[in-house]
C-alpha positions, 0 to 999 in steps of 0.5 A: 756313590761310595761317599754316600754309602760311607755316610750311612755306614762304615764302608770296606772297599776291596780291590784284588789284582789291581795291576790288571785294571784298565787306566780309567778304572785306576784313575777312578780308584785313586779319586775314590781314595782321595774323596773317602779320606775323611770317611769312615772307609777302608781301602784295601788294594792288592796288586803284583809288582808286574806289570808295572802300572804308573797309576798304582805307583802314584797312589802308593807315593801318596800314602803317608802324606795325602792319604792315611795308609801304608804299603804291605809287601807280602814275602815268602814264608820261612821254614818256621812259619811253614812248620807252625802252620803245618802243626795247626793244620796236622796237630798229631804230627811231631818230631820227624814227621813234622820236619819232613812235612815242612821240608816238602811243603817248603819245596814245593810252595817256595814259601808262597802263602796261598800255595802253602795253605793249599798244599797242607789243606790237601794233605790234611784232606787226603790223609782224612780220606785215607784213614789209617795211612801213614805220615805224609811224606814217608821216611826217605821219601820227603821230596818225592812221595806223591801228594795224598790229596788234590790241590783245591780247585781255586788255587789250580784255577788261579794258576791256570788264569795267571798262566793265560795272562802271560804273553804268547812267547812267555807261555811257550817258554814256561811250557817247555820248562815244565816239560823239562822238569828241572833246571834248564839253560835260558838258551835251550829254553828259547831253542825249544820254544822257538823264542830267541833274541830280544823276545826271549829276554823279554819272555824270561824277564816276565816269568821272573818278575812275575814269580814263575821262574828263577834264574841261577848260573846253572839255568832257570827253574820253577820257583814253586814245584807244585806250579810246575806239576799244574802247568805240565799236567793241565796246560801242555798237550801230548803233542807239545810233550812230544815236541819239545822234550828235546829228546 
């Protein structure tokens, strides 16, 4: 069908989150890319590195050899890029105001492009609603000032959906990390979540691979603070908070 459409007009095929497709769909996607190789068609496929899918690895291996195309790895935005986007979103900001905004957005988003855009949108819309308000964040409150606007619903929904895709063990560990707030030892995470041994190691690896938590010698913490805020606010019941706080 795709080939028939491409014979009549240029065709764009876009597949998002391809890592979640079943095996048959991934094989069909690879076959479609092969069949459309000589047609006026563009295939754009996005996928996270985890869970690993052999079918996607095989498709990547064919790029540049059997198929025309390339792989683009999207990384985190550096502070200079965040500053440039912040200036575009809030052109009235300059000097110290822009520096504070850049530091706060970088800290909360970990440079993840989707979250950078969402935070800047929330700040811009929030300040528009509060006419005459001071620049955000305020002096001496760079990392603590309350966000003046709400995150877009689609971003919050994406965080919730990806949370529900985690294994039950990883969900439990992530909830404990959200309640803890700061950096916490891996063993303590497992103790509070009731997950131990290989199950704990698997859950921590899953959360690292999928970009939820980062590990250092001092323990585990959320990669992006704003994601932690959404999990703690929307995915934790009052009972869980009382049981898992460790107090």
